[in-house]
Backbone as CSV, one residue per row, in Angstrom:
resi,resn,N_x,N_y,N_z,CA_x,CA_y,CA_z,C_x,C_y,C_z
1,MET,0.705,-1.056,0.064,0.003,-0.128,-0.071,0.872,1.427,-0.055
2,SER,0.663,2.161,-0.581,1.232,3.271,-0.265,1.445,4.340,0.689
3,ARG,2.112,4.558,1.498,2.679,4.929,2.238,2.718,6.741,2.651
4,ASP,2.332,6.830,1.348,2.242,8.442,1.365,0.398,9.014,1.528
5,ALA,-0.047,7.866,1.908,-1.837,8.411,2.077,-1.600,9.636,2.918
6,GLU,-3.134,9.570,2.955,-3.359,11.068,3.892,-4.199,10.175,4.866
7,TRP,-3.741,10.762,6.199,-4.167,10.172,7.375,-5.067,11.446,8.275
8,ASP,-6.184,10.365,8.506,-6.823,11.206,9.477,-7.104,10.757,10.744
9,PRO,-6.600,11.262,12.018,-6.649,11.205,13.538,-7.977,10.889,13.610
10,ALA,-9.181,11.804,13.354,-10.487,11.581,13.842,-11.062,10.757,13.115
11,GLN,-10.969,10.096,11.975,-11.494,9.130,11.265,-10.566,7.558,12.010
12,TYR,-9.687,7.818,12.336,-9.149,6.693,12.814,-9.339,6.101,14.571
13,GLY,-9.515,7.365,15.267,-10.005,7.228,16.149,-11.936,6.774,16.715
14,VAL,-12.907,6.512,15.455,-14.056,6.326,15.385,-14.188,5.527,16.410
15,PHE,-13.443,4.436,16.100,-13.704,3.001,16.671,-12.227,2.881,17.879
16,GLY,-12.215,3.783,18.465,-10.764,3.919,19.420,-10.804,2.610,20.327
17,ASP,-12.025,2.212,20.861,-12.022,1.261,21.929,-11.232,-0.156,21.749
18,GLU,-12.162,-0.374,20.138,-11.766,-1.618,19.404,-10.425,-1.507,19.083
19,ARG,-9.418,-0.721,18.455,-8.599,-0.687,18.300,-7.284,-0.680,19.048
20,ALA,-7.911,-0.341,20.556,-6.737,-0.003,21.842,-6.912,-1.654,22.272
21,ARG,-7.437,-2.412,21.811,-7.607,-3.664,22.653,-6.505,-4.136,22.313
22,PRO,-6.488,-4.736,21.326,-4.668,-5.527,20.989,-3.647,-4.877,21.365
23,PHE,-3.460,-3.681,21.380,-2.449,-2.948,21.643,-2.583,-3.242,23.627
24,ALA,-3.396,-2.948,24.077,-3.467,-3.440,25.442,-2.858,-4.858,25.541
25,GLU,-3.664,-5.722,24.972,-3.044,-7.095,25.151,-1.657,-7.528,25.079
26,LEU,-1.340,-7.035,23.462,-0.112,-7.096,23.304,1.356,-6.315,24.630
27,VAL,1.206,-5.379,24.772,1.750,-4.726,25.866,1.423,-5.366,26.953
28,GLY,0.454,-6.218,27.485,0.303,-6.692,28.560,1.112,-8.092,28.770
29,ARG,1.309,-8.568,27.591,2.130,-10.083,27.996,3.793,-9.452,27.562
30,ILE,4.017,-8.301,27.906,5.476,-8.221,27.355,5.615,-8.482,28.888
31,SER,7.078,-9.223,28.949,7.324,-9.561,30.432,8.663,-9.040,30.760
32,GLY,9.252,-8.976,31.914,10.932,-8.738,32.037,11.111,-7.725,33.319
33,PRO,12.042,-7.039,33.192,12.422,-5.672,33.813,12.028,-4.647,32.878
34,GLU,11.403,-3.408,33.667,10.688,-2.024,33.186,12.132,-1.580,32.371
35,PRO,11.559,-0.958,31.484,12.817,-0.529,30.552,13.485,1.069,30.758
36,ARG,14.750,1.545,30.271,14.898,2.418,30.446,14.776,3.417,29.596
37,TYR,14.911,2.893,28.430,14.323,3.320,26.675,13.793,2.751,25.679
38,ALA,12.490,3.058,25.461,11.525,2.118,24.595,10.945,3.211,23.223
39,VAL,11.051,2.520,22.066,10.422,2.879,20.888,9.619,2.710,20.531
40,ASP,8.452,3.365,20.302,6.976,2.823,19.561,7.372,3.491,17.720
41,LEU,7.027,2.625,17.397,7.248,2.526,16.091,6.042,2.616,15.314
42,GLY,5.572,3.462,15.110,4.402,3.548,14.101,3.291,4.178,15.073
43,CYS,3.058,4.981,15.716,2.516,5.490,16.947,1.146,5.846,16.560
44,GLY,0.706,6.143,15.200,-0.219,7.037,15.015,-0.774,8.725,15.907
45,PRO,-1.709,8.527,16.512,-2.072,9.621,17.146,-1.743,10.073,18.654
46,GLY,-0.986,8.560,19.455,-0.311,8.995,20.246,-0.947,8.622,21.694
47,GLU,-2.606,8.272,21.762,-2.794,8.107,22.692,-2.629,6.567,23.608
48,LEU,-2.417,5.907,22.579,-2.093,4.757,23.209,-0.290,4.680,23.537
49,THR,0.667,5.286,22.701,1.654,5.886,23.415,1.996,5.698,24.904
50,ALA,0.793,6.847,24.959,1.056,7.384,26.440,0.683,6.724,27.292
51,THR,-0.052,5.590,27.190,-0.427,4.473,28.223,1.270,3.825,28.556
52,LEU,2.492,3.845,27.639,3.325,3.599,27.898,4.080,4.105,28.942
53,ALA,4.174,5.155,28.755,4.812,6.395,29.644,4.007,6.163,31.228
54,THR,2.798,5.817,31.277,1.890,5.260,32.332,2.641,4.250,33.109
55,ARG,2.646,3.216,32.222,3.240,1.606,32.733,5.001,1.793,32.613
56,TRP,5.326,2.625,32.422,6.902,2.593,32.632,7.010,4.125,32.626
57,PRO,7.154,4.227,34.147,7.206,5.493,34.325,8.579,6.276,34.515
58,ASP,9.217,5.341,34.559,11.040,5.957,34.320,11.591,5.684,33.302
59,ALA,10.737,5.183,31.963,11.533,5.149,30.948,11.390,6.480,30.134
60,VAL,12.338,6.930,29.504,12.494,7.615,27.917,11.564,7.247,27.111
61,ILE,10.590,7.660,26.355,10.340,7.024,25.295,10.206,7.815,24.066
62,ASP,10.649,7.496,22.827,10.429,7.725,21.471,9.586,7.340,20.866
63,ALA,8.531,7.810,19.988,7.799,7.851,19.153,7.929,8.300,17.812
64,ILE,7.342,7.394,16.653,7.406,8.071,15.431,6.566,7.323,14.305
65,ASP,6.176,8.236,13.275,5.187,8.038,12.797,5.124,8.807,11.645
66,SER,4.775,8.322,10.005,5.345,8.676,8.983,4.356,10.132,8.339
67,SER,3.377,9.851,9.367,1.846,10.918,8.957,2.422,12.080,9.748
68,PRO,2.573,13.444,9.168,2.446,14.471,10.097,1.420,14.662,10.843
69,ASP,0.468,14.533,10.410,-0.992,14.527,10.776,-1.152,13.680,12.031
70,MET,-0.770,12.500,11.824,-0.757,11.996,12.932,-0.205,12.346,14.309
71,ILE,1.592,13.067,13.694,2.461,13.576,15.194,1.562,14.625,15.640
72,ALA,1.329,15.131,14.864,0.531,16.554,14.871,-0.186,16.354,16.498
73,ALA,-1.352,15.555,16.051,-2.072,14.694,16.845,-1.756,14.672,18.183
74,ALA,-0.896,13.434,17.892,0.115,13.316,19.171,0.670,14.281,19.917
75,GLN,1.308,15.126,19.070,1.932,16.367,20.268,1.083,16.021,21.779
76,ALA,-0.135,16.223,21.573,-1.085,16.401,22.846,-0.560,16.014,23.214
77,HIS,0.144,14.712,23.585,0.759,13.514,24.762,1.610,13.566,25.519
78,SER,2.508,14.265,24.607,4.456,14.536,24.838,4.295,14.750,26.075
79,ILE,5.507,14.360,26.846,5.686,14.772,28.170,7.743,15.371,27.775
80,PRO,7.981,16.480,27.941,9.260,16.802,27.588,10.364,16.121,28.547
81,GLY,11.011,15.708,27.825,12.625,14.324,28.355,12.104,13.110,28.812
82,ARG,10.721,12.959,28.517,9.953,11.421,28.756,9.467,10.894,27.689
83,LEU,8.482,11.844,26.597,7.804,10.981,25.913,7.831,12.099,24.469
84,ASN,8.304,11.607,23.204,8.818,12.660,22.460,8.302,11.444,21.373
85,PHE,7.362,12.712,20.472,6.954,11.979,18.931,7.321,12.723,17.716
86,THR,7.721,12.092,16.710,8.148,12.772,15.761,8.145,12.150,14.377
87,VAL,8.134,12.848,13.122,7.961,12.009,12.030,9.125,11.078,11.793
88,GLY,8.507,10.493,10.998,9.949,9.418,10.515,8.912,8.175,10.009
89,ASP,10.106,7.223,8.898,10.028,6.074,8.521,10.077,5.208,9.119
90,VAL,9.242,4.439,9.525,9.848,3.336,10.258,10.799,1.944,9.927
91,ALA,10.823,2.332,8.573,11.451,1.300,7.571,12.758,1.651,7.473
92,ALA,13.151,2.981,7.634,14.500,3.636,8.024,14.941,4.071,9.148
93,TRP,14.322,3.725,10.510,14.588,4.243,11.981,15.747,3.501,12.123
94,LYS,16.766,4.348,12.683,18.442,3.717,13.047,18.122,4.405,14.629
95,PRO,18.030,3.434,15.466,18.502,4.213,16.847,19.986,4.965,17.392
96,ASP,20.117,5.872,18.353,20.972,6.356,18.602,21.651,5.568,19.181
97,LYS,21.665,4.651,20.131,21.340,3.800,21.420,20.705,2.282,21.412
98,ALA,20.993,1.451,21.828,20.671,0.244,22.254,18.975,0.487,22.662
99,VAL,18.186,-0.290,22.567,16.539,0.009,22.705,16.400,-1.092,24.003
100,ASP,15.658,-1.256,24.656,15.323,-1.977,25.383,14.082,-2.567,25.131
101,ILE,12.757,-1.960,24.723,11.789,-2.381,24.378,11.431,-1.633,23.118
102,ILE,10.886,-2.603,21.811,10.635,-1.833,20.669,8.931,-2.439,20.791
103,VAL,7.960,-1.493,20.575,6.639,-1.760,20.052,6.323,-1.130,19.037
104,SER,5.337,-2.321,18.318,5.204,-1.664,16.954,3.976,-2.102,16.743
105,ASN,2.762,-1.201,16.834,1.184,-1.761,17.118,0.422,-1.529,15.358
106,ALA,0.142,-2.398,14.629,-0.425,-1.936,13.377,-0.249,-1.294,12.765
107,VAL,1.180,-1.759,12.411,1.594,-0.815,11.357,2.459,-1.842,10.236
108,LEU,3.124,-2.595,10.681,4.064,-3.652,9.518,3.635,-3.864,8.058
109,HIS,2.207,-3.960,8.429,1.703,-4.308,7.124,1.515,-3.433,5.672
110,TRP,2.149,-2.001,6.375,2.145,-1.026,5.239,3.443,-1.059,4.962
111,VAL,4.347,-1.777,5.620,5.834,-2.157,4.816,6.037,-2.529,3.721
112,PRO,6.548,-3.013,3.029,6.817,-3.813,2.135,7.721,-4.734,2.496
113,GLU,7.581,-6.238,2.656,8.931,-7.173,3.006,9.376,-6.721,3.895
114,HIS,8.556,-6.411,4.904,9.051,-6.412,6.257,9.826,-7.401,7.208
115,ASP,9.515,-8.641,6.842,10.076,-9.833,7.201,11.984,-9.552,7.476
116,ASN,11.893,-8.745,6.262,13.535,-8.214,5.966,14.056,-7.456,7.274
117,LEU,12.966,-6.548,7.576,13.068,-5.581,8.509,13.288,-5.854,10.077
118,LEU,12.715,-7.351,9.954,12.601,-7.527,11.355,13.995,-7.533,12.441
119,PRO,14.619,-8.744,11.596,15.595,-8.607,12.144,17.018,-7.542,13.145
120,GLN,16.620,-6.258,11.584,17.323,-4.883,11.898,16.824,-4.968,13.142
121,TRP,15.309,-4.843,13.867,15.093,-4.252,14.801,15.420,-4.891,16.054
122,VAL,15.514,-6.538,15.912,16.225,-7.154,17.053,17.627,-6.768,17.218
123,ASP,18.298,-6.419,16.156,19.988,-5.604,16.081,19.781,-4.436,17.167
124,ALA,18.725,-4.092,16.851,18.823,-2.421,17.813,18.779,-2.967,19.369
125,LEU,18.087,-4.015,19.792,17.628,-4.210,20.832,19.476,-4.194,21.930
126,ALA,19.135,-3.981,23.512,19.848,-4.616,24.088,20.127,-5.421,24.165
127,PRO,21.031,-6.445,25.019,21.081,-7.846,25.464,19.627,-8.091,26.431
128,GLY,18.714,-8.755,26.376,17.679,-9.191,26.749,16.542,-8.198,26.587
129,GLY,16.464,-7.109,25.740,15.622,-6.599,24.866,14.204,-7.439,24.402
130,ARG,13.222,-6.468,24.314,11.879,-7.248,23.532,11.973,-6.335,22.220
131,LEU,10.874,-7.100,21.216,10.375,-6.576,20.337,9.082,-7.214,20.160
132,ALA,8.003,-6.132,20.568,6.860,-6.262,20.544,6.081,-6.054,19.204
133,PHE,4.997,-6.858,18.498,4.469,-6.146,17.388,2.531,-6.972,17.120
134,GLN,1.875,-5.819,16.709,0.688,-6.891,16.322,0.445,-6.361,14.995
135,VAL,-0.371,-7.466,14.258,-0.386,-6.658,12.716,-1.895,-7.507,12.499
136,PRO,-2.600,-6.600,11.664,-3.855,-7.382,11.438,-3.566,-8.543,10.163
137,GLY,-4.878,-9.367,10.124,-4.758,-10.345,9.731,-5.837,-10.633,9.348
138,ASN,-6.650,-9.852,8.652,-7.665,-10.118,8.093,-8.194,-9.921,6.859
139,PHE,-6.450,-10.133,5.759,-6.456,-9.518,4.284,-7.473,-10.673,3.310
140,ASP,-7.818,-11.744,4.218,-8.697,-12.489,3.322,-10.274,-12.566,3.586
141,GLU,-10.722,-11.502,4.723,-11.939,-11.142,5.087,-12.756,-10.803,3.771
142,PRO,-14.076,-10.930,3.809,-14.520,-9.537,2.938,-14.198,-8.580,2.550
143,SER,-13.948,-7.895,3.548,-13.650,-5.905,3.574,-12.621,-5.789,3.175
144,HIS,-11.729,-6.781,2.730,-10.924,-6.693,2.262,-11.051,-6.972,0.508
145,ALA,-11.227,-8.476,0.678,-11.388,-9.118,-0.877,-12.346,-7.834,-1.581
146,LEU,-13.584,-8.011,-1.066,-14.454,-7.063,-1.887,-13.672,-5.909,-2.323
147,LEU,-12.883,-5.346,-1.572,-12.112,-4.144,-2.089,-10.760,-4.351,-3.086
148,ARG,-10.578,-5.028,-2.849,-9.407,-5.956,-3.775,-10.421,-6.148,-4.981
149,MET,-11.399,-6.331,-5.357,-12.334,-6.923,-6.314,-13.028,-5.490,-7.158
150,LEU,-12.907,-4.338,-6.053,-13.424,-3.369,-6.463,-12.408,-2.579,-7.144
151,CYS,-11.503,-2.151,-6.651,-10.746,-1.444,-7.386,-9.878,-2.280,-9.014
152,ARG,-9.743,-3.572,-9.015,-9.643,-4.015,-10.119,-10.572,-4.179,-10.831
153,SER,-11.844,-3.713,-10.955,-13.130,-3.398,-11.845,-12.707,-2.731,-12.667
154,ASP,-12.845,-2.817,-14.289,-13.105,-2.344,-14.921,-13.241,-0.969,-15.113
155,ARG,-14.009,-0.499,-14.055,-14.347,0.719,-13.826,-13.075,1.505,-13.191
156,TRP,-12.258,0.913,-12.295,-11.358,1.599,-11.300,-10.305,0.996,-11.621
157,VAL,-9.282,-0.074,-12.355,-8.635,-0.564,-12.329,-7.727,0.318,-12.739
158,ASP,-7.819,0.902,-13.601,-6.938,2.025,-14.406,-6.288,3.241,-13.773
159,ARG,-7.516,3.408,-12.593,-7.557,4.242,-11.710,-6.262,3.975,-10.196
160,ILE,-6.939,3.055,-9.658,-6.313,2.532,-8.526,-5.967,0.457,-8.447
161,GLY,-6.000,0.240,-9.520,-5.786,-1.338,-9.611,-4.712,-2.112,-9.057
162,ASP,-3.739,-1.352,-9.142,-2.704,-1.750,-8.107,-2.334,-0.676,-6.737
163,VAL,-2.915,-0.714,-5.972,-2.878,0.302,-5.007,-2.703,-0.768,-3.772
164,LEU,-3.560,-1.466,-3.947,-3.956,-2.547,-2.935,-2.720,-3.582,-3.265
165,GLN,-2.284,-4.027,-1.972,-1.111,-5.474,-2.191,-1.456,-6.581,-1.761
166,SER,-1.086,-7.909,-1.971,-1.931,-8.909,-1.688,-1.172,-9.009,-0.337
167,ASP,-2.332,-9.569,0.681,-1.506,-10.438,2.151,-0.267,-9.776,2.334
168,PRO,-0.016,-9.271,3.019,1.675,-8.841,3.162,1.943,-9.646,4.756
169,ILE,1.480,-10.167,5.679,1.607,-10.389,6.712,1.490,-12.336,6.759
170,LEU,3.010,-12.741,7.713,3.002,-14.370,7.588,1.986,-14.371,8.948
171,ASP,1.909,-15.828,8.969,1.363,-16.531,10.287,2.142,-16.824,11.285
172,PRO,1.681,-16.581,12.424,2.297,-16.502,13.707,3.787,-17.813,13.678
173,ALA,3.332,-19.232,13.041,4.773,-19.696,13.132,5.939,-18.896,12.429
174,ARG,5.158,-18.565,10.909,6.566,-18.394,10.570,7.390,-16.824,11.110
175,TYR,6.543,-16.052,11.788,7.472,-15.376,12.412,8.053,-15.686,13.469
176,LEU,7.455,-16.881,13.932,8.100,-17.423,15.049,9.999,-17.933,14.687
177,ASP,9.646,-18.551,13.544,10.738,-19.499,12.650,11.975,-17.937,12.584
178,LEU,11.017,-17.100,11.769,12.343,-16.007,11.568,12.975,-15.556,12.620
179,LEU,12.159,-15.210,13.779,12.722,-14.869,14.931,13.311,-15.500,15.666
180,ALA,13.320,-17.005,15.832,14.271,-17.873,16.465,15.392,-18.179,15.865
181,ARG,15.793,-18.055,14.316,16.381,-18.229,14.001,17.860,-17.197,14.274
182,HIS,17.161,-16.193,14.381,17.906,-14.566,14.926,18.440,-14.376,15.976
183,GLY,18.254,-15.694,16.876,18.714,-15.529,18.193,17.172,-15.196,19.119
184,CYS,16.216,-14.703,19.212,15.125,-14.876,19.995,14.436,-15.861,20.284
185,LEU,14.402,-15.691,22.027,12.805,-16.632,21.994,11.277,-15.754,22.084
186,VAL,10.732,-16.544,21.417,10.023,-16.291,20.697,8.097,-16.021,21.135
187,ASP,7.316,-15.440,22.057,6.150,-15.778,21.652,5.000,-15.589,20.680
188,ALA,4.529,-16.365,19.935,3.921,-15.643,18.723,2.204,-16.484,18.794
189,TRP,1.307,-15.301,18.462,-0.224,-16.097,18.608,-0.834,-15.759,17.871
190,GLU,-2.480,-16.164,18.033,-3.421,-14.876,16.821,-4.741,-15.400,17.587
191,THR,-5.146,-13.937,17.507,-6.927,-13.915,17.725,-7.534,-13.103,16.914
192,THR,-8.741,-13.320,16.483,-9.362,-13.088,16.334,-10.978,-12.430,17.014
193,TYR,-10.335,-10.906,16.963,-11.717,-10.524,17.996,-13.437,-10.775,17.044
194,THR,-14.248,-11.067,17.631,-15.536,-10.870,17.392,-16.612,-9.544,17.656
195,GLN,-15.863,-8.938,16.800,-16.509,-7.210,17.184,-17.983,-7.367,17.018
196,VAL,-18.547,-6.301,17.385,-19.834,-5.729,17.427,-19.700,-3.733,17.225
197,LEU,-19.772,-3.654,16.000,-19.647,-2.090,15.754,-20.827,-1.590,15.498
198,GLN,-21.249,-0.567,15.833,-21.933,0.155,16.058,-22.466,1.461,14.914
199,GLY,-23.377,1.877,14.775,-24.090,3.286,13.973,-24.176,2.644,12.042
200,ASP,-24.225,4.077,11.317,-24.776,3.389,10.072,-23.445,2.842,9.117
201,ASP,-23.311,1.872,9.055,-22.260,1.679,7.759,-20.904,1.423,8.419
202,PRO,-21.125,0.196,9.677,-20.094,0.717,10.461,-18.549,0.169,10.017
203,VAL,-18.893,-0.924,9.306,-17.477,-1.532,8.395,-17.034,-0.599,7.639
204,LEU,-17.974,0.099,7.263,-17.334,0.939,6.263,-16.292,2.092,6.619
205,GLU,-16.206,2.624,8.085,-15.898,3.668,8.560,-14.792,3.184,9.454
206,TRP,-15.206,1.830,9.834,-13.782,1.523,10.098,-12.645,0.902,8.994
207,VAL,-13.043,0.606,7.807,-12.346,0.888,7.034,-11.501,1.718,6.026
208,LYS,-12.526,3.138,5.915,-12.266,4.205,6.235,-11.182,5.100,6.865
209,GLY,-10.785,4.528,8.366,-9.974,4.994,8.815,-8.315,4.527,8.877
210,THR,-8.247,3.266,8.034,-7.318,2.378,7.869,-7.072,1.744,6.519
211,THR,-7.489,1.242,5.900,-7.239,0.127,4.704,-7.200,1.289,3.611
212,LEU,-8.345,1.706,3.514,-9.145,3.083,2.363,-8.148,4.213,2.259
213,ARG,-7.269,4.707,3.282,-6.529,6.013,3.295,-5.615,6.228,2.143
214,PRO,-4.891,5.056,1.408,-4.294,4.966,0.332,-5.239,5.430,-1.152
215,ILE,-6.400,4.363,-1.047,-7.634,4.833,-2.032,-7.590,5.993,-1.949
216,LEU,-8.445,6.778,-1.231,-9.209,7.874,-1.145,-7.901,9.404,-1.422
217,THR,-6.953,9.126,-1.247,-5.989,9.828,-1.332,-5.821,9.745,-2.823
218,GLU,-5.838,8.729,-3.696,-5.617,8.663,-5.375,-6.668,9.226,-5.455
219,LEU,-7.878,9.583,-5.427,-9.381,9.878,-6.131,-9.101,11.145,-5.500
220,ASP,-10.198,11.943,-6.665,-10.745,13.090,-6.668,-11.798,12.920,-5.609
221,GLN,-12.678,14.216,-4.995,-13.861,13.903,-4.217,-14.954,12.946,-5.238
222,GLN,-14.997,13.870,-6.195,-16.414,12.985,-7.208,-15.968,11.350,-7.352
223,GLU,-14.547,11.184,-7.674,-14.255,9.680,-7.782,-14.561,8.921,-6.035
224,ARG,-14.223,9.817,-5.114,-14.031,9.285,-3.876,-15.786,9.028,-3.762
225,ASP,-16.574,9.855,-3.701,-17.567,9.352,-3.669,-18.557,8.520,-4.608
226,GLU,-18.255,7.941,-5.777,-18.663,6.945,-6.344,-18.054,5.805,-5.955
227,PHE,-17.092,5.953,-5.821,-16.407,4.915,-5.187,-16.538,4.382,-3.747
228,LEU,-16.756,4.803,-3.024,-17.563,4.614,-1.840,-18.604,4.010,-1.889
229,ALA,-20.054,4.774,-2.381,-20.978,4.269,-3.053,-20.901,2.336,-2.953
230,SER,-20.445,2.534,-4.307,-19.994,0.723,-4.441,-19.544,0.197,-3.747
231,TYR,-18.460,0.590,-2.734,-17.888,-0.363,-1.927,-18.784,-0.268,-0.510
232,ARG,-19.863,0.523,-0.178,-20.744,0.476,0.634,-21.548,-0.507,0.415
233,ASP,-22.377,-0.361,-0.846,-23.216,-1.917,-1.105,-22.672,-3.245,-1.037
234,LEU,-21.722,-3.051,-1.261,-20.898,-4.246,-0.881,-20.821,-4.766,0.482
235,LEU,-20.448,-4.403,1.121,-20.489,-4.378,2.736,-21.639,-4.712,3.117
236,ARG,-22.754,-3.732,2.941,-23.539,-3.968,3.731,-24.357,-5.200,3.136
237,GLU,-23.912,-6.210,1.788,-24.490,-7.284,1.760,-23.442,-8.152,2.911
238,ALA,-21.698,-8.176,2.506,-21.328,-8.986,3.302,-21.532,-8.710,4.729
239,TYR,-21.840,-7.649,5.571,-21.916,-7.323,6.840,-23.367,-7.018,7.269
240,PRO,-24.185,-7.860,7.156,-25.987,-7.067,7.443,-25.696,-6.693,8.403
241,ALA,-26.687,-5.669,8.909,-26.759,-4.900,10.292,-28.294,-6.279,10.917
242,ALA,-27.835,-6.361,12.334,-28.587,-6.796,13.352,-29.438,-5.980,14.011
243,PRO,-30.135,-6.090,15.210,-30.615,-5.332,15.817,-29.876,-4.584,16.991
244,TYR,-28.769,-5.349,17.337,-27.665,-5.451,18.353,-26.634,-4.803,17.797
245,GLY,-26.630,-4.671,15.947,-25.428,-3.985,15.748,-24.625,-4.681,14.728
246,THR,-23.626,-4.441,14.138,-22.945,-5.118,12.773,-22.217,-6.513,13.447
247,VAL,-21.731,-7.242,13.426,-20.775,-8.387,13.393,-19.344,-8.028,12.572
248,PHE,-18.335,-7.565,13.187,-16.731,-7.799,12.209,-16.265,-8.446,12.592
249,PRO,-15.937,-9.575,12.293,-14.367,-10.765,12.626,-13.347,-10.026,12.447
250,PHE,-12.254,-10.011,13.454,-10.888,-9.202,12.962,-9.983,-10.067,13.606
251,ARG,-9.060,-10.631,12.567,-8.076,-11.246,12.901,-6.829,-10.651,13.049
252,ARG,-5.898,-11.090,14.472,-4.863,-10.341,14.610,-3.740,-11.137,15.184
253,VAL,-2.599,-10.861,14.813,-1.271,-11.688,14.600,-0.348,-11.008,15.697
254,PHE,0.054,-11.485,16.560,0.719,-10.803,17.868,1.898,-11.743,17.868
255,VAL,3.510,-11.188,18.230,4.433,-11.210,18.267,5.359,-11.068,20.044
256,ILE,5.816,-11.488,20.211,6.939,-11.029,21.127,7.884,-11.904,21.166
257,ALA,9.207,-11.202,20.912,10.737,-11.431,20.633,11.646,-11.218,21.732
258,HIS,12.059,-12.063,22.401,13.161,-11.661,23.421,14.169,-11.949,22.889
259,ARG,15.097,-10.620,23.005,16.629,-11.017,22.746,17.256,-11.710,23.431
260,ASN,17.687,-13.017,23.158,18.803,-13.299,24.202,20.004,-13.018,24.360
261,ALA,20.380,-12.832,26.146,21.527,-11.925,26.520,22.861,-12.663,25.867
262,PRO,23.782,-11.982,25.241,25.009,-12.728,25.007,25.503,-13.786,26.091
């Protein structure tokens, strides 16, 4: 996917509670001594990063995101000398010193061939340091399959047919193998959240905060309206509303890699 997409912190936050849950469960499984220096790679609007400063009150935390709009929103959570937010490319990130904990939440699926990047992040850890990340694993679900189909339809293929990439995520066993071969003790698992979303066309509103961003960036306003109307109809059929809300299953893949001390 395009990494130059226009990001909207407000749209991303529409389902803030649902988006926060995987982050909390990932961080909750990080064991070991409290860090002195931690990094959040792909911090978004900063609310979740701010919880790390509360959890690790003696740590200095640097957080980066490629979106200036996200970092502008995140600055409201900064703590001088303790919690810092900076615009940056996670794929090009190089720390100035060894890191005790690296956290990356729902970011790596935006990074092509991120499996080549993970060993570099492990190398950035101090001995005994930990890398913790989670990524969405729902690329074969109707929300994404229908989106790919629409992008590659006769109407849209010449405009946005190549914007979406195929499933960029490995399964937990492959992440475990990759990182274990690089000298880590690895805890890898997956969870499917059976979410019940509220509101009108809630699956569309969810996807507008994430996967749709690169597509909408490529289209003018008239094209956006036409594309969203077609996609909305497909989603309504795939995710019918019930009296209690709309069921939206969402698979997540979690990994915590503990770098062995020499």
